[in-house]
N, C-alpha and C positions, 0 to 999 in steps of 0.2 A: 093483863094476866097472861102468863105463859101457856103455851099449848103442850099438853102432856103427850109424850111420844112413847109408844110401845114397840119394841123390836123383837120379832120372832126369827131367830137364826143369827148367829154371831160369826159367820164365816167372813170372807173378804168383803162382800157387799154390806152386811150388817155392821161390821166393825168400822168400815169406811164412813158409813153414815154417822155413827156415834162420834168418830174422831173429828168429823166436820161440823158438829153441832155448835162449836164455839164461834163459827163464822156468822151464826144467826143471832149472836149476842143473847138477849133475854127472850127471844121469840119462842124458843122451845126449851122444855126440860125433859130429861130422860126419865120417864115415869116408871117403866117396867121392861124387863128383858126375859127372854127364854131361849134356851138351847139345851139339847140333850147332852152336850159336852160340858160337864160341870166345871172343867178347868177354864173354859172360855168365859163362862158365867162369872166365876170367881175373879178373873182378871178384870172384867168390866166393873164388877161390884166394888173392887178396891179403888178404881179410879172415880167411881160415882157412888159414894157411901149412902146417899139417900135413895138410890134406885131400888125398886121393889122387884124381887125375883118371882116371876109367875109360877104358880103351882102346876099349870099346864097351858097348852097353847090357846085355850079359850078364856084365860084369866086376864082379860083386858078391859074390864068394865070401867076402870078409872082412867083409861087412856082416851085422848081425843083423836089421835091419829095412830093407826096400826100399820106397821110395815112388816110384810112377810118376806124373808130372805132365806128361806129354808128349802122346801121341796113342794112339788105340786099337791101332794095329799094334804098338806097344811092348809092350802087355799080352799080345798074342798071342805075340810072339816070346820073351818072358821067362818065361811061365807054367810051362812044363815044368821049367825049371831051378829056379824058385822052389819048386815042389812037391818035386822030387828032393832039394834041399838043406834042405827044411823051414824056409825063411825066413819070417818074418812079412812080409806083403805088403799095402801100402795102395795100391790102384789108383784113381786119380782118373778115368781114362777108362773108366768102368764100362760104357759102351755096347759095348765090345769083347765083353763076356760074352753079349750078345744078338744082335750082328750076325754074329759068327763061330760057326757052328753047331758046329764041332768043339770050340771052346773052351767053349761053353755046355754041351755034353755032358760034357766033362772036369770042369767046375766042379760041376755038379749031382750027378756021380757020386763026388765025393770023399768019403772016409770022414770022419766028424764031427771027429776030432782034427786032421786035415789042413785041413779046410774052416775050422776055427776060426782057423787062421793067416792066412787071407785076410780082411782087415779091410775091409769095404766102408763107406766114409764115407757119411754121410747126405746129403752135398752141400748143395744149396740148398733142401732140404726137410726135413721131420721127421715126427713122429707115428708112428715105427716101433714104439714100445712098444705103442701101441694096435693098430696093424695086425697085429703079431705075435700079439697076444692074439685078435683077431678071426679070424685064420687057423686057430686051434685048432678053430673050429666050421665055418669055410668062408667064402670070399669069393665073392660072386655076380658083381659087376661092379667093375672098377677103371679109373678114368678120370683123366687129367691134362689140364688146360687151362692153357696157358702163354701169357702176354702179355709181349712184350719190346718195347723202344723201336724205332721205325721204322728208325733208323740201323743197327741190328744186321743187318737183312735187305736193305738197299737194294742192295748189290752182291753178294748171295749168288747163287751159281751156279744153285741150284734155282729161285729166284725169276725169274732172267733166262731160264733155259731154258723154264720154264712160262709165260713172258710174263705173270706175275702183276702186275696194276696196283695199286700201293700207294697208298692214299689218304692225303692230307696232313691230313685232318680226322677220318676215322673208322677204326676198327681193321679190318684186312683178314685174313680167314682164309687162311693160306698153306699149311696142311697139316692133313689129317685122315686118320688111319690107325692102324696098330699102333705100339707102342713100338719094335719091331724096325725098322720102316721109318723112324721118326723118328730113331733112333740112327744109322742108315746115312746118311741125308740130311743131318742136322745133328750130326755127330760131336763138335763142340766146344761145343755150346750146349744140348743136351737130354740130358745124362747123368741128369737127374732122372727121365726116363721109364724109363730102364734100371733105375735103383735101385728105382723103384716096381714095375716088372715082376718083378724078382727077389724082391721081398717079397710079391707077390700072385699074379697069374694067369699069369705068364710073358710072354715077348716077343710072342706072337701074339694074346693075348687082352686085353692091357692097351691101352686106347684112349687116343690122344693127339690133342689139337687144339693148333695153334700159331697165334697171332695176331701180326701186326705192328701195334703200337699207337702212333700219333703223340701221344697224349695223356698218355703216361707217361714217366717217366725211371727207372723201376725194372724189375726182372725179377720178374714176378708168376706164381706157380705155385699152382694150385688143384687139390686132389685130392678125388675123390669115391669113396667105398667103400660098397658095399651088401652086406648079409649078413643072415642070420636074426637076428643079434645086434642089428642096427640099421642106420641110415644115418649116414654120417660125412662131414663136409666139413672139409678143412684148407686154410687159405690162408696164403701166404707172400709178403710184399712185400719183396724184397731189393734193397739198393743194389748196383749193379754194382761190380766192382773198379775201382780208380783207373786202371789201365792197360789193362784189357781189358773192354769193355762187354758182351761175350758171357758173361762169367763173373761169377757173384754172389760178393760178398765172403764170404758165409757158407760157400761151398764150401771155401775155404782154411781157415776156422776149424774146419770139421768134421773136417778131417784133423789139425789141431793137437789137437783134443779127443780123437781116437783115440790120439794119442801119450800123452796123459794116462792113458789106460786101461791101456796096456801095462805089465806088471810086469817 
């Protein structure tokens, strides 16, 4: 029997997931969808006549797997019901887990069998097999340095409010602080910081730097981990998605790969 999939959010990541369902043959069926953009909903509904349109973001009782590809607040709003119904949950807006203190406490307090139903995608980074191994001994420092194209930040509210002058020739440091602060200020573009924080030292001790870089057309993430085990540096140079320069193409693929793992 096929696995019923519910998708909340039909932007680049949500639509990519749906477009790739065919590769799973009969493993999955698109059970239900939701987006505030009715045009996006209508477009998917025409391609999948049997799909059910959710009345709201918590209308997923008949779904076996729920994928959130919308905004952080959706994760906050659906989490309790996800846990109560023991649904498999793939949240793309991972920043919610470190910006909302109540949600963070709920997540880290979950018993192992329930926590295993929350499938955190690796997003636009990787190396978590090594990071998890290092964690067995202990991680001393955890740092993320992100460079994104200048255009990603030109009209960003934080840049405008802080009156940060973006250089057209050199990279500009626009943020330095904790992963928690980064996820709050840049909720749609720095989920990698949240993912790293959850795998290492947590939201307050994971350090993040963000640069606006006019010399690049990729989203570049560099991770540095220090431990008694050794020093590790991971670098990822991702092409942005064709429709959203803030999102790396790899982020969508990481969710598709998670669907591969689900039995």
